C-alpha positions in Angstrom: 58.4 93.6 96.9 62.1 93.0 96.4 63.2 91.1 93.4 65.9 88.4 93.3 68.6 90.8 91.9 68.1 93.1 94.9 68.5 90.2 97.3 71.6 89.0 95.5 73.1 92.5 95.6 72.5 92.7 99.4 74.2 89.3 99.8 77.2 90.3 97.8 77.5 93.6 99.6 77.4 91.9 103.0 79.9 89.3 101.8 82.3 92.1 100.7 81.9 93.9 104.0 82.7 90.6 105.8 85.9 90.2 103.9 86.9 93.8 104.6 86.3 93.3 108.3 88.7 90.2 108.3 91.8 92.1 107.2 94.0 93.7 109.8 94.6 97.0 107.9 92.7 100.2 107.7 90.4 100.3 104.7 88.4 103.5 104.2 86.6 104.4 101.0 85.8 108.1 100.3 83.5 109.7 97.8 84.7 112.6 95.6 84.0 115.1 98.4 86.1 113.2 100.9 83.1 111.7 102.8 83.4 108.2 104.1 81.3 105.8 102.2 82.7 102.5 103.4 85.0 101.5 106.3 86.1 98.2 107.9 86.0 97.2 111.5 89.8 97.5 111.9 89.6 101.2 111.0 86.7 101.8 113.4 88.7 100.2 116.2 91.7 102.4 115.5 89.6 105.6 115.3 87.5 104.6 118.3 84.1 105.1 116.7 81.4 102.9 115.4 80.7 102.5 111.7 77.5 104.5 112.0 79.4 107.4 113.6 81.9 107.5 110.7 79.9 106.8 107.5 78.9 110.0 105.7 81.3 112.2 107.6 84.1 114.1 106.0 87.4 112.1 106.5 89.6 115.2 106.4 87.6 117.3 108.8 86.7 114.7 111.3 89.4 112.0 111.4 92.8 113.4 110.5 95.0 115.5 112.8 94.9 119.2 112.1 98.6 119.2 111.3 98.2 117.0 108.2 94.5 117.4 107.1 95.1 120.2 104.6 98.0 118.6 102.9 96.3 115.2 102.8 93.1 116.8 101.4 95.3 118.5 98.7 96.9 115.2 97.7 93.4 113.6 97.6 92.1 116.4 95.3 95.2 116.2 93.1 94.8 112.5 92.8 91.2 112.8 91.7 92.0 115.4 89.1 94.8 113.3 87.7 97.6 115.6 88.6 99.3 112.9 90.5 99.0 109.1 90.2 99.7 107.6 93.6 100.8 108.5 97.1 102.4 106.7 100.0 100.9 107.8 103.3 102.5 107.3 106.7 102.2 103.7 108.0 102.1 104.7 111.6 98.7 104.4 113.3 100.0 106.9 115.8 98.5 109.8 113.7 95.1 108.4 114.5 95.4 108.7 118.3 92.5 110.8 119.7 94.8 113.3 121.3 96.3 114.3 118.0 93.0 114.9 116.2 
């Protein structure tokens, strides 16, 4: 049987997801290996996949164009290791068009 704290945690998680889905920007959360652990609806729409098709998959291998995936993965790893502090990535959603993946 679930306890009250489990129920409250689920409510808060769902509320957080709702807020993420309201914003008109891509929000993707990756684990340390680069696998997608959270994504909002806007991102799903841009990528053309449902949330269930994205969660758990490697962001670099599955959703970035081949021309930039190695350099973006390198920047990600350097950020995790503390070698660099922040990075500005391209704003254009053109890099996410299916023909460029």
